[in-house]
C-alpha positions as CSV (number, residue, x, y, z in Angstrom):
1,M,-22.6,18.5,-148.9
2,A,-21.3,20.1,-145.6
3,P,-23.1,23.0,-144.2
4,L,-20.7,26.5,-145.0
5,R,-18.3,26.6,-142.7
6,A,-17.2,30.3,-141.0
7,S,-13.6,29.9,-142.4
8,E,-14.9,29.3,-146.0
9,A,-17.4,31.6,-146.1
10,S,-15.3,34.1,-144.9
11,S,-13.2,33.2,-147.7
12,R,-15.9,33.9,-150.0
13,P,-16.8,37.5,-151.7
14,V,-20.3,37.3,-150.2
15,A,-21.5,40.9,-149.1
16,V,-23.4,41.1,-146.0
17,G,-27.0,42.6,-145.7
18,W,-27.8,45.1,-148.2
19,A,-25.0,45.3,-149.9
20,V,-25.6,42.1,-151.5
21,L,-28.3,44.0,-153.4
22,A,-25.3,45.9,-155.7
23,K,-23.8,42.6,-156.5
24,R,-24.7,42.5,-160.6
25,E,-25.6,39.0,-160.5
26,N,-28.3,39.7,-157.8
27,L,-30.0,42.6,-159.6
28,L,-32.8,40.7,-161.1
29,A,-33.6,38.6,-158.6
30,G,-33.5,41.7,-156.4
31,A,-35.7,43.2,-158.3
32,V,-38.1,40.1,-158.9
33,L,-38.7,40.0,-154.6
34,L,-39.0,44.0,-154.7
35,L,-41.9,43.8,-157.3
36,L,-43.4,41.0,-155.4
37,T,-43.2,42.7,-152.3
38,A,-44.9,45.6,-154.3
39,A,-47.7,43.6,-155.7
40,S,-48.4,42.1,-152.2
41,W,-48.7,45.6,-151.0
42,A,-51.0,46.6,-154.0
43,Y,-53.3,43.7,-153.4
44,T,-53.3,44.6,-149.3
45,V,-54.4,48.0,-149.7
46,Q,-57.0,47.2,-152.4
47,Q,-58.7,44.4,-149.7
48,G,-58.2,46.8,-146.9
49,R,-60.1,49.4,-148.9
50,A,-62.6,46.5,-149.7
51,M,-63.2,45.9,-145.8
52,D,-63.7,49.3,-145.2
53,E,-66.4,49.9,-147.5
54,M,-68.2,47.0,-146.5
55,G,-67.5,48.2,-142.7
56,M,-65.4,46.0,-141.9
57,A,-62.2,48.1,-141.2
58,G,-59.7,46.1,-139.7
59,Q,-61.1,42.9,-140.2
60,M,-60.1,40.0,-142.5
61,D,-62.3,37.5,-144.4
62,S,-64.0,35.2,-142.2
63,R,-63.6,32.1,-144.4
64,I,-60.7,30.1,-143.4
65,V,-59.3,29.5,-146.8
66,F,-59.6,32.9,-148.1
67,F,-58.3,34.4,-144.9
68,L,-55.1,32.4,-145.0
69,M,-54.6,33.8,-148.5
70,A,-54.9,37.3,-147.1
71,W,-52.6,36.5,-144.7
72,A,-49.9,35.1,-146.7
73,V,-50.2,37.8,-148.7
74,M,-50.0,40.3,-146.0
75,M,-46.9,38.6,-144.5
76,V,-45.1,38.6,-148.2
77,A,-45.6,42.4,-148.2
78,M,-44.4,43.2,-144.2
79,M,-41.9,40.3,-144.2
80,F,-39.7,40.3,-147.8
81,P,-38.0,43.3,-147.0
82,A,-36.4,42.4,-144.3
83,A,-36.0,38.9,-145.2
84,L,-34.2,40.0,-148.7
85,P,-30.8,40.0,-147.7
86,L,-30.7,36.1,-146.9
87,M,-32.8,35.3,-150.2
88,L,-29.8,36.8,-152.1
89,L,-27.3,35.7,-149.7
90,Y,-28.8,32.4,-150.2
91,R,-28.3,33.1,-153.9
92,A,-25.4,33.8,-154.1
93,A,-23.9,31.0,-151.9
94,T,-25.6,28.5,-154.1
95,R,-24.0,29.8,-156.9
96,E,-20.7,29.9,-155.7
97,R,-21.2,26.2,-154.1
98,T,-22.6,24.4,-157.0
99,G,-20.9,26.7,-159.7
100,R,-24.5,26.7,-161.9
101,P,-25.0,29.9,-163.4
102,G,-28.5,30.5,-161.6
103,A,-30.3,29.3,-158.3
104,W,-33.9,29.9,-159.1
105,P,-35.3,26.6,-158.2
106,G,-33.6,27.0,-154.6
107,M,-34.7,30.7,-154.2
108,A,-38.4,29.1,-155.0
109,A,-38.1,26.6,-152.7
110,L,-36.8,29.0,-149.9
111,L,-39.6,31.3,-150.5
112,T,-41.9,28.4,-150.3
113,G,-40.8,27.2,-147.1
114,Y,-40.8,30.9,-145.8
115,V,-44.0,31.9,-146.6
116,A,-45.8,28.3,-145.7
117,L,-44.7,28.6,-142.2
118,W,-45.7,32.4,-142.0
119,T,-49.1,31.3,-143.4
120,A,-49.8,28.9,-140.7
121,A,-48.9,31.6,-138.2
122,G,-51.9,33.0,-139.1
123,L,-54.1,30.1,-137.8
124,P,-54.2,31.7,-134.7
125,V,-55.2,34.8,-135.5
126,Y,-57.9,33.0,-137.1
127,A,-58.8,31.8,-134.0
128,Y,-58.8,35.0,-132.1
129,Q,-60.8,36.6,-134.4
130,W,-63.5,33.8,-134.8
131,I,-63.8,33.8,-131.0
132,M,-63.9,37.6,-131.3
133,D,-66.7,37.5,-133.7
134,H,-68.9,34.9,-131.8
135,V,-68.1,35.8,-128.0
136,S,-69.2,38.8,-126.9
137,E,-68.0,38.5,-123.4
138,G,-64.7,39.6,-122.3
139,A,-64.5,40.6,-126.1
140,A,-64.0,44.6,-125.0
141,I,-60.7,43.5,-122.9
142,A,-59.2,41.3,-125.5
143,P,-57.4,43.6,-127.3
144,G,-55.9,45.4,-124.5
145,L,-54.5,42.0,-123.1
146,L,-52.8,41.3,-126.2
147,L,-50.9,44.6,-126.4
148,I,-49.8,43.9,-123.2
149,A,-48.8,40.5,-123.9
150,G,-47.1,41.6,-126.7
151,G,-45.2,44.2,-124.7
152,V,-43.8,41.7,-122.4
153,Y,-42.7,39.4,-125.3
154,Q,-40.3,42.1,-126.2
155,F,-38.4,41.8,-122.7
156,T,-38.4,37.9,-123.3
157,R,-35.2,35.9,-123.9
158,L,-36.8,34.1,-126.7
159,K,-37.4,37.3,-128.2
160,R,-33.7,38.4,-128.2
161,S,-32.4,35.2,-129.3
162,C,-34.6,34.7,-132.4
163,H,-33.5,38.2,-133.2
164,T,-30.3,37.5,-133.1
165,R,-30.4,34.6,-135.8
166,C,-32.7,36.4,-137.9
167,S,-31.0,39.7,-138.0
168,N,-27.7,38.0,-139.0
169,P,-28.6,36.4,-142.4
170,L,-24.8,35.5,-143.0
171,F,-24.3,33.5,-139.7
172,F,-27.4,32.0,-140.5
173,L,-26.9,31.0,-143.7
174,M,-23.5,29.3,-142.2
175,R,-25.3,27.2,-140.1
176,H,-28.3,26.2,-142.1
177,W,-27.1,26.0,-145.5
178,R,-27.7,22.5,-147.4
179,P,-27.8,21.7,-150.9
180,G,-30.6,20.9,-153.1
181,A,-34.3,22.4,-153.4
182,W,-35.0,20.3,-150.0
183,G,-31.8,22.1,-148.5
184,A,-33.5,25.5,-149.3
185,L,-36.9,24.5,-148.4
186,R,-35.8,23.7,-144.8
187,L,-33.5,27.0,-144.8
188,G,-36.8,29.0,-145.2
189,V,-38.9,27.2,-142.5
190,L,-36.3,27.5,-140.1
191,H,-35.8,31.4,-140.9
192,A,-39.2,32.1,-140.7
193,V,-39.2,29.9,-137.3
194,D,-37.1,32.7,-136.3
195,C,-38.7,35.5,-138.0
196,I,-42.0,34.7,-136.1
197,G,-40.0,34.6,-132.7
198,C,-38.3,37.8,-133.3
199,C,-41.8,39.6,-134.3
200,A,-44.3,38.0,-132.4
201,G,-44.8,40.8,-129.9
202,L,-45.8,43.0,-132.8
203,M,-47.6,40.6,-134.6
204,V,-49.7,40.1,-131.6
205,A,-49.9,43.9,-130.8
206,L,-51.1,44.3,-134.9
207,V,-54.0,41.8,-134.5
208,A,-55.2,43.6,-131.4
209,L,-54.9,46.9,-133.4
210,G,-56.5,45.5,-136.3
211,A,-54.7,42.8,-138.9
212,M,-55.8,44.9,-141.9
213,N,-55.3,48.4,-140.7
214,M,-52.9,49.9,-143.1
215,A,-51.4,52.7,-140.8
216,W,-50.5,50.0,-138.2
217,M,-49.6,47.1,-141.0
218,L,-47.4,50.0,-142.4
219,T,-45.9,51.3,-139.2
220,A,-45.2,47.5,-138.4
221,A,-43.0,46.8,-141.3
222,V,-41.4,49.9,-140.8
223,I,-40.2,48.6,-137.2
224,I,-39.6,45.1,-138.5
225,F,-37.3,46.4,-141.1
226,I,-35.6,48.6,-139.0
227,E,-35.1,46.3,-136.1
228,K,-33.8,43.1,-138.7
229,T,-31.8,45.0,-141.1
230,L,-30.2,48.4,-139.4
231,P,-27.1,48.5,-137.2
232,G,-28.7,48.6,-133.6
233,G,-32.1,47.7,-134.5
234,H,-32.0,45.5,-131.6
235,R,-32.8,48.6,-129.4
236,V,-36.2,48.9,-130.4
237,A,-37.2,46.1,-129.2
238,R,-37.6,47.5,-125.4
239,P,-39.1,51.0,-126.1
240,L,-41.8,49.6,-128.4
241,G,-42.4,46.8,-125.8
242,T,-42.8,49.4,-123.1
243,A,-45.7,51.4,-125.3
244,L,-47.3,48.4,-125.9
245,I,-47.8,47.6,-122.6
246,A,-48.6,51.4,-121.7
247,G,-50.9,51.1,-125.0
248,G,-52.8,47.9,-123.5
249,F,-53.6,49.2,-120.3
250,A,-54.7,52.3,-121.9
251,M,-56.8,50.3,-123.5
252,L,-58.2,48.5,-120.6
253,A,-59.1,51.8,-118.8
254,M,-60.9,53.4,-121.7
255,P,-64.4,51.3,-120.9
256,W,-63.9,52.2,-117.0
257,L,-63.2,55.9,-117.7
258,G,-66.1,55.9,-120.0
259,S,-68.3,54.8,-117.2
260,V,-67.0,57.3,-114.6
261,P,-69.7,60.1,-114.2
């Protein structure tokens, strides 16, 4: 079956963005996804408190399997609210294209692809944390350099192009929709690629400031939600980049200022 065409999609009663939540057939699916998001936040907060009690604020488990599990849950908590419109649009489009009463297997495959790629994105984060735990030289300036790098990324063409695609779920779906579970898995992976490209600068900054710091996590999640789902959200990118660059230089200056008599 061919991908959805723009002319075909425009003739179908598929609401764009958060209006899709109001469709009666999507209420249950939307509620399930929101409950999954809430459960992920609850687990992440509990893990953050446990780390604080062990004197490891902002850090994650040093064992790679547990690290990636915690990272995956954290990504579900932070990314699902902004990805929810695409997931429900996929469900509505699949129901209409196939005539089937439900699209749960396809949604499960889409979520699997999406979460799997975001989990893989945790590998460089794990490598960075391992290096910081085992190398003392240069560790003091690494967070500042990461903040600057994340800020510079906000001004790049790659950031803009990824944001354009992942913040337009209907057009993304028209371009990449394929039938069946494999098509849904592919859709989830492709959407995660654009989401990672869109959020890379902010995620780098989050790692620099402490990946399990609840305040920074919540701030990042709110920024991601605004940038990807609200009209004019793209305007957040440049001011955020400027703030990250300024914060990075401030962090680099702190050791030097502390050494001044």
